[in-house]
C-alpha positions as CSV (number, residue, x, y, z in Angstrom):
1,X,-137.1,64.5,219.6
2,X,-139.9,62.3,220.8
3,X,-142.0,63.5,223.7
4,X,-141.3,61.7,227.0
5,X,-143.8,61.1,229.8
6,X,-141.1,61.9,232.3
7,X,-137.5,63.1,232.0
8,X,-134.8,63.2,234.7
9,X,-132.2,65.9,235.0
10,X,-129.2,65.5,237.4
11,X,-127.3,68.5,238.8
12,X,-124.1,67.5,240.6
13,X,-123.3,70.8,242.3
14,X,-124.6,74.4,242.5
15,X,-121.4,75.8,240.8
16,X,-119.1,73.8,238.5
17,X,-115.7,73.6,240.3
18,X,-117.1,73.7,243.9
19,X,-116.5,69.9,244.3
20,X,-118.7,66.9,243.6
21,X,-119.3,63.9,245.9
22,X,-118.7,61.2,243.3
23,X,-120.7,58.5,245.1
24,X,-123.8,60.7,245.3
25,X,-123.4,61.8,241.7
26,X,-123.1,58.2,240.4
27,X,-126.2,57.4,242.5
28,X,-128.1,60.0,240.4
29,X,-126.6,58.6,237.2
30,X,-127.8,55.1,238.1
31,X,-131.2,56.5,239.0
32,X,-131.8,57.1,235.3
33,X,-130.7,60.6,234.6
34,X,-131.4,61.8,231.0
35,X,-129.0,64.7,231.2
36,X,-126.6,66.5,233.5
37,X,-127.0,70.2,233.8
38,X,-124.7,72.5,235.8
39,X,-124.3,76.2,236.2
40,X,-120.8,77.6,236.0
41,X,-121.2,81.3,236.6
42,X,-122.7,84.1,238.7
43,X,-122.5,87.8,239.4
44,X,-122.4,87.1,243.1
45,X,-118.6,87.7,243.4
46,X,-119.1,91.1,241.8
47,X,-117.8,92.6,238.6
48,X,-114.1,91.8,238.7
49,X,-114.4,88.5,236.9
50,X,-116.0,90.1,233.9
51,X,-113.8,93.2,234.0
52,X,-110.6,91.3,234.4
53,X,-111.5,88.1,232.5
54,X,-111.0,86.0,235.7
55,X,-112.6,82.6,236.2
56,X,-114.7,81.9,239.2
57,X,-112.8,78.7,240.2
58,X,-109.2,77.5,239.7
59,X,-108.3,75.5,236.6
60,X,-107.6,72.4,238.7
61,X,-111.0,72.7,240.4
62,X,-112.8,73.0,237.0
63,X,-110.9,70.0,235.7
64,X,-111.6,67.8,238.8
65,X,-115.4,68.4,238.5
66,X,-115.5,67.9,234.8
67,X,-113.6,64.5,235.1
68,X,-116.3,63.3,237.5
69,X,-119.2,64.5,235.4
70,X,-117.9,63.2,232.0
71,X,-117.2,59.8,233.6
72,X,-120.9,59.6,234.6
73,X,-122.2,60.9,231.4
74,X,-120.3,58.3,229.4
75,X,-121.6,55.5,231.7
76,X,-125.1,56.4,230.7
77,X,-124.6,58.0,227.3
78,X,-126.2,61.3,228.2
79,X,-125.4,64.9,227.4
80,X,-123.9,67.5,229.6
81,X,-125.1,71.1,229.5
82,X,-123.0,73.9,231.1
83,X,-124.3,77.5,231.5
84,X,-122.2,80.7,232.1
85,X,-118.9,79.0,231.5
86,X,-116.0,80.2,233.6
87,X,-118.1,82.5,235.8
88,X,-118.9,85.7,233.8
89,X,-119.6,83.6,230.7
90,X,-117.2,85.4,228.3
91,X,-116.1,83.7,225.1
92,X,-112.6,83.1,226.4
93,X,-114.0,81.0,229.2
94,X,-116.2,79.0,226.9
95,X,-113.1,78.1,224.8
96,X,-111.1,77.3,228.0
97,X,-113.8,75.0,229.3
98,X,-113.9,73.2,226.0
99,X,-110.1,72.8,226.0
100,X,-110.3,71.1,229.4
101,X,-113.0,68.8,228.2
102,X,-110.9,68.0,225.1
103,X,-107.9,67.2,227.2
104,X,-109.9,64.9,229.5
105,X,-111.4,63.1,226.4
106,X,-108.0,62.7,224.8
107,X,-106.6,61.2,227.9
108,X,-109.6,58.8,228.1
109,X,-109.3,57.8,224.4
110,X,-112.7,58.9,223.3
111,X,-114.2,61.7,221.2
112,X,-116.9,64.2,222.1
113,X,-119.1,66.4,220.0
114,X,-119.2,69.8,221.7
115,X,-121.3,72.9,221.0
116,X,-120.1,76.3,222.0
117,X,-122.6,79.2,222.4
118,X,-121.2,82.7,222.9
119,X,-122.8,85.6,224.7
120,X,-120.3,88.4,224.1
121,X,-121.8,91.6,222.7
122,X,-119.8,94.3,221.0
123,X,-120.0,97.9,222.1
124,X,-121.3,99.1,218.7
125,X,-124.4,97.0,219.0
126,X,-125.1,98.2,222.5
127,X,-124.5,101.8,221.6
128,X,-126.9,101.6,218.7
129,X,-129.7,100.2,221.0
130,X,-128.9,102.8,223.6
131,X,-129.2,105.7,221.1
132,X,-132.5,104.2,219.9
133,X,-133.9,104.2,223.4
134,X,-133.9,100.4,223.7
135,X,-131.9,100.1,226.9
136,X,-133.5,100.3,230.3
137,X,-132.2,99.9,233.9
138,X,-132.4,96.5,235.6
139,X,-133.4,96.5,239.3
140,X,-131.7,99.5,241.0
141,X,-129.1,100.2,238.3
142,X,-128.9,103.9,237.3
143,X,-129.7,104.9,233.7
144,X,-127.0,103.9,231.3
145,X,-124.7,106.6,229.7
146,X,-122.5,106.6,226.7
147,X,-119.5,106.6,229.0
148,X,-120.7,103.5,230.7
149,X,-120.7,101.7,227.4
150,X,-117.4,103.1,226.1
151,X,-115.5,102.3,229.2
152,X,-116.7,98.8,229.6
153,X,-113.9,96.2,229.3
154,X,-116.3,93.4,228.3
155,X,-120.1,93.1,227.7
156,X,-122.1,89.9,227.8
157,X,-125.8,89.3,227.3
158,X,-127.7,86.7,229.4
159,X,-129.2,84.2,227.0
160,X,-132.5,82.5,227.6
161,X,-133.4,78.9,226.6
162,X,-133.7,79.6,222.8
163,X,-130.0,79.5,221.7
164,X,-129.5,76.2,223.7
165,X,-132.6,74.6,222.4
166,X,-131.6,75.5,218.8
167,X,-128.3,73.7,219.2
168,X,-129.9,70.6,220.8
169,X,-132.5,70.4,218.0
170,X,-130.0,70.9,215.2
171,X,-127.4,68.5,216.7
172,X,-129.3,65.7,218.5
173,X,-126.1,63.8,218.9
174,X,-124.2,66.5,220.7
175,X,-122.4,65.3,223.9
176,X,-121.6,68.6,225.6
177,X,-123.1,72.1,225.3
178,X,-120.9,74.9,226.8
179,X,-122.8,78.2,226.9
180,X,-121.6,81.6,227.6
181,X,-123.5,83.9,230.0
182,X,-126.9,82.3,230.5
183,X,-130.0,82.8,232.6
184,X,-129.3,80.2,235.3
185,X,-132.4,78.0,234.5
186,X,-132.0,78.3,230.7
187,X,-130.3,75.0,230.0
188,X,-132.9,73.2,232.1
189,X,-135.7,74.9,230.2
190,X,-134.1,74.1,226.9
191,X,-133.7,70.3,227.6
192,X,-137.3,70.1,228.9
193,X,-138.6,71.8,225.7
194,X,-136.6,69.4,223.6
195,X,-138.4,66.5,225.2
196,X,-141.9,67.9,224.9
197,X,-142.5,69.4,228.4
198,X,-144.9,72.1,227.3
199,X,-145.7,74.1,230.5
200,X,-143.0,76.8,230.9
201,X,-144.2,77.4,234.5
202,X,-143.0,73.8,235.3
203,X,-139.6,73.9,233.6
204,X,-138.6,77.4,234.6
205,X,-139.5,76.8,238.3
206,X,-137.6,73.5,238.3
207,X,-134.6,75.1,236.7
208,X,-134.6,78.0,239.1
209,X,-134.3,75.6,242.0
210,X,-132.0,73.0,240.4
211,X,-129.4,75.5,239.3
212,X,-128.3,75.8,243.0
213,X,-127.8,72.0,243.3
214,X,-129.2,70.5,246.5
215,X,-129.3,73.9,248.3
216,X,-133.0,73.3,248.7
217,X,-132.4,70.2,250.9
218,X,-132.0,69.8,254.6
219,X,-129.2,70.1,255.3
220,X,-128.0,71.9,252.2
221,X,-126.2,69.6,249.8
222,X,-124.8,69.3,246.3
223,X,-126.3,66.5,244.1
224,X,-130.0,66.6,243.3
225,X,-132.2,64.8,240.8
226,X,-135.3,66.3,239.2
227,X,-138.1,64.2,237.6
228,X,-140.1,66.4,235.3
229,X,-143.5,65.7,233.7
230,X,-146.2,67.9,232.0
231,X,-147.8,69.2,235.2
232,X,-145.2,68.8,238.0
233,X,-141.7,68.0,239.0
234,X,-140.1,66.0,241.8
235,X,-136.9,66.9,243.7
236,X,-134.8,64.3,245.5
237,X,-131.3,64.9,246.9
238,X,-128.8,62.1,246.1
239,X,-127.2,62.0,249.5
240,X,-128.9,59.7,252.0
241,X,-128.1,62.3,254.7
242,X,-130.3,64.9,253.0
243,X,-134.0,65.4,252.4
244,X,-136.2,67.7,250.5
245,X,-139.3,68.9,252.4
246,X,-142.1,71.3,251.4
247,X,-140.6,73.9,253.7
248,X,-137.0,73.6,252.5
249,X,-138.0,73.7,248.8
250,X,-140.5,76.6,249.2
251,X,-138.0,78.5,251.3
252,X,-135.4,78.3,248.5
253,X,-137.6,80.8,246.6
254,X,-136.5,83.4,249.1
255,X,-132.9,83.0,248.0
256,X,-131.5,86.0,246.1
257,X,-134.9,87.3,245.1
258,X,-136.3,90.8,245.1
259,X,-139.7,89.2,245.9
260,X,-140.4,85.5,246.3
261,X,-143.6,85.3,244.1
262,X,-142.6,86.9,240.8
263,X,-139.3,86.0,239.2
264,X,-138.4,87.9,236.0
265,X,-136.4,86.4,233.3
266,X,-135.9,86.4,229.5
267,X,-139.3,86.5,227.8
268,X,-141.5,86.8,230.9
269,X,-142.2,86.4,234.6
270,X,-142.5,83.2,236.6
271,X,-145.5,83.5,238.9
272,X,-145.2,81.3,242.0
273,X,-148.4,82.5,243.7
274,X,-150.2,79.2,243.2
275,X,-147.2,76.9,243.6
276,X,-147.8,73.8,245.6
277,X,-145.3,71.7,247.5
278,X,-146.3,68.1,248.4
279,X,-144.2,65.5,250.1
280,X,-144.0,62.1,248.3
281,X,-142.0,60.6,251.1
282,X,-139.5,61.7,253.7
283,X,-137.0,62.8,251.1
284,X,-138.8,63.8,247.9
285,X,-141.1,66.7,247.2
286,X,-143.5,67.3,244.2
287,X,-143.9,70.8,242.9
288,X,-146.8,72.1,240.7
289,X,-148.9,75.1,240.1
290,X,-146.3,77.6,238.9
291,X,-147.3,79.8,235.9
292,X,-145.1,81.6,233.4
293,X,-146.5,84.8,232.1
294,X,-144.9,86.1,228.8
295,X,-144.1,89.8,228.5
296,X,-144.5,91.9,225.4
297,X,-141.3,92.0,223.3
298,X,-138.1,90.2,224.4
299,X,-135.5,91.6,226.7
300,X,-132.1,90.3,227.6
301,X,-130.0,91.5,230.5
302,X,-126.6,93.0,229.7
303,X,-123.7,92.8,232.1
304,X,-120.6,94.8,231.7
305,X,-117.7,95.9,233.8
306,X,-115.3,98.8,233.8
307,X,-112.0,99.3,235.7
308,X,-112.3,102.3,238.0
309,X,-109.0,102.4,239.8
310,X,-106.7,100.3,242.0
311,X,-107.1,99.1,245.6
312,X,-104.8,98.5,248.6
313,X,-106.0,97.2,251.9
314,X,-104.8,96.6,255.5
315,X,-106.3,94.5,258.3
316,X,-105.9,94.7,262.0
317,X,-107.6,94.5,265.4
318,X,-108.2,96.8,268.3
319,X,-109.0,95.6,271.9
320,X,-108.2,98.8,273.9
321,X,-111.7,99.6,275.4
322,X,-110.9,103.3,275.4
323,X,-110.3,103.4,271.7
324,X,-113.1,100.9,270.9
325,X,-115.6,103.1,272.7
326,X,-114.8,106.0,270.4
327,X,-113.8,104.2,267.2
328,X,-116.2,106.0,264.9
329,X,-115.1,109.4,265.8
330,X,-111.4,108.3,265.8
331,X,-111.7,107.0,262.2
332,X,-113.6,110.1,261.1
333,X,-110.9,112.4,262.5
334,X,-108.2,110.2,260.7
335,X,-110.0,110.6,257.4
336,X,-110.1,114.4,257.8
337,X,-106.4,114.4,258.4
338,X,-105.7,112.3,255.4
339,X,-107.9,114.5,253.2
340,X,-105.5,117.4,254.0
341,X,-102.5,115.2,253.0
342,X,-103.9,113.7,249.8
343,X,-105.7,116.1,247.5
344,X,-107.1,113.2,245.5
345,X,-109.0,112.1,248.6
346,X,-110.4,115.6,249.2
347,X,-111.5,115.9,245.6
348,X,-113.1,112.4,245.5
349,X,-110.7,111.1,242.9
350,X,-109.6,108.6,245.5
351,X,-111.6,107.0,248.3
352,X,-110.7,105.6,251.7
353,X,-113.1,103.4,253.6
354,X,-112.9,101.7,257.0
355,X,-115.0,98.6,257.8
356,X,-115.3,98.1,261.5
357,X,-116.0,94.4,262.0
358,X,-117.6,93.5,265.3
359,X,-119.5,96.8,265.3
360,X,-121.0,97.6,261.9
361,X,-118.7,96.0,259.4
362,X,-121.6,94.1,257.7
363,X,-124.5,96.6,257.9
364,X,-122.6,99.9,257.9
365,X,-124.9,102.9,258.3
366,X,-127.9,100.5,258.4
367,X,-126.7,98.8,261.6
368,X,-129.6,99.3,264.1
369,X,-127.5,98.8,267.2
370,X,-125.8,102.2,267.0
371,X,-124.6,102.4,270.6
372,X,-123.3,98.9,271.0
373,X,-119.7,98.8,272.3
374,X,-118.0,95.5,271.6
375,X,-115.1,93.9,273.4
376,X,-112.8,94.2,270.3
377,X,-113.1,95.3,266.7
378,X,-111.4,94.4,263.4
379,X,-110.5,97.1,261.0
380,X,-110.4,96.6,257.3
381,X,-109.1,99.7,255.6
382,X,-109.2,100.1,251.9
383,X,-107.9,102.8,249.7
384,X,-108.9,103.1,246.0
385,X,-107.1,105.5,243.7
386,X,-106.4,106.0,240.0
387,X,-103.0,104.2,240.3
388,X,-101.7,101.4,242.4
389,X,-98.9,103.7,243.7
390,X,-101.5,106.2,244.9
391,X,-103.6,103.6,246.6
392,X,-100.5,102.1,248.3
393,X,-99.5,105.6,249.7
394,X,-103.0,106.4,251.0
395,X,-103.4,103.0,252.6
396,X,-100.0,103.2,254.2
397,X,-100.8,106.5,255.8
398,X,-104.2,105.3,256.9
399,X,-102.7,102.2,258.6
400,X,-100.0,104.3,260.3
401,X,-102.7,106.7,261.5
402,X,-104.8,103.9,263.0
403,X,-101.6,102.7,264.7
404,X,-100.2,106.0,266.0
405,X,-102.8,108.8,265.9
406,X,-103.6,110.0,269.5
407,X,-107.0,109.9,271.0
408,X,-108.6,111.2,274.2
409,X,-107.7,109.4,277.4
410,X,-105.1,107.3,275.6
411,X,-102.9,105.3,278.1
412,X,-100.5,103.6,275.8
413,X,-98.6,105.7,273.2
414,X,-98.6,102.8,270.6
415,X,-99.3,99.2,270.2
416,X,-103.1,99.5,270.3
417,X,-103.6,98.1,266.8
418,X,-102.7,94.4,266.2
419,X,-101.6,93.7,262.6
420,X,-101.7,90.0,261.6
421,X,-100.1,90.3,258.2
422,X,-96.7,91.3,257.0
423,X,-96.3,93.4,254.8
424,X,-99.1,95.3,256.6
425,X,-100.5,96.8,253.3
426,X,-101.5,94.5,250.5
427,X,-102.2,95.8,246.9
428,X,-105.3,94.1,245.5
429,X,-104.9,95.5,242.0
430,X,-107.5,96.9,239.6
431,X,-111.0,97.6,240.9
432,X,-114.1,97.1,238.7
433,X,-117.7,98.2,238.8
434,X,-120.7,97.0,236.9
435,X,-120.8,99.6,234.1
436,X,-124.0,98.0,232.6
437,X,-126.6,96.0,234.4
438,X,-129.4,96.8,232.0
439,X,-132.2,95.3,229.9
440,X,-131.9,95.5,226.1
441,X,-134.6,94.9,223.5
442,X,-133.8,92.4,220.9
443,X,-135.5,91.4,217.6
444,X,-135.0,87.7,218.3
445,X,-133.9,85.6,221.3
446,X,-131.2,84.1,219.1
447,X,-129.7,87.2,217.5
448,X,-126.9,87.8,220.0
449,X,-125.8,84.2,220.6
450,X,-123.7,82.6,217.8
451,X,-122.7,78.9,218.2
452,X,-120.3,76.5,216.7
453,X,-119.7,72.7,216.8
454,X,-116.4,70.9,217.1
455,X,-115.2,67.5,218.0
456,X,-112.6,67.1,220.7
457,X,-110.7,64.2,222.2
458,X,-108.8,61.2,220.8
């Protein structure tokens, strides 16, 4: 691939399936986009998608966005790169995404060359690395155990740019790349490397911002265009109602970061200490000065989920000021009562939690306003147990207790708990936890990520 003085990458939305304003997207296509890159996954919703093989968006939402994107890509004849297909980036979701693309192409009467890159890792491989001492905790994750690996329903590794770049180089005529679990900026980095952008500080920083769509704009938007060159990149939202400013772009670095200046990823750390943000006009910002610092060896992040039980919940509200004023002690007494009824609660085999919204439902024990007495509170009760039947029984008793258990100075004998839903208890189903959130040493950035090529459509 010939080096380019500048390349343009268009991102239609921060998450595939969240809805794309077509007029803004086509404005980016007409502005000369060389590729469309979109992220399709995240661990933000928690481990259940990985544990239960659930997609992050509905099939209809996925198809709607893909129709819009493929229409624009065909107009300009440019590739589409998708990272973390389906949400957790498992192989089944890669294949499902390709099936949707194939159906759209067939209906449109055209063919597409599609690359699939998989990120699933088998337990045997992980166990071997674990036993060799080549697994380490990521962030606040505890040390991994054999049980963590053995009980995992699925394991994926987060690929860097290398597997995507390999496919792009080997198949320069590819129309669509659908990758499994990927580091969010990886498709952006791969496309930049393909076109000769040499400074990793530039393309990693650009990708880290772009993968969220136009979240870096004021007000937050969806469609954004990046123009990348050797020493800088420009960001411009495609909605006329939005603008990028030095403050809005720099502030995006605070989003979902342990610290805003050093961002770890596959192969190294992005150092933003010297990053500069300069306005080119009222709507466009130029970014430069970021530095990528390689780290010894190569680490990939593993993500795995295990099923730990079943959950049932109830929801209701309390406005009685007598009960609201003593709600913490009331719920604590109720939990003690239920521990005597259900041995699995007393033993810790099952758990019961109350979230008191309006008082400390968000912060819990970290809430600084300990003595605040609100006008009303919402109670979310959740019971988790080894079986759904056990969770249902505990949750039912808890809901009845909130409704009927007496409390000091009570004036009404019942009716102090308003329940908006019927049936009052709602089984949620299996509950998952991240069984692995760890870094694993690899011999090569490519070794865990096989790929295949197929043609789909008419």
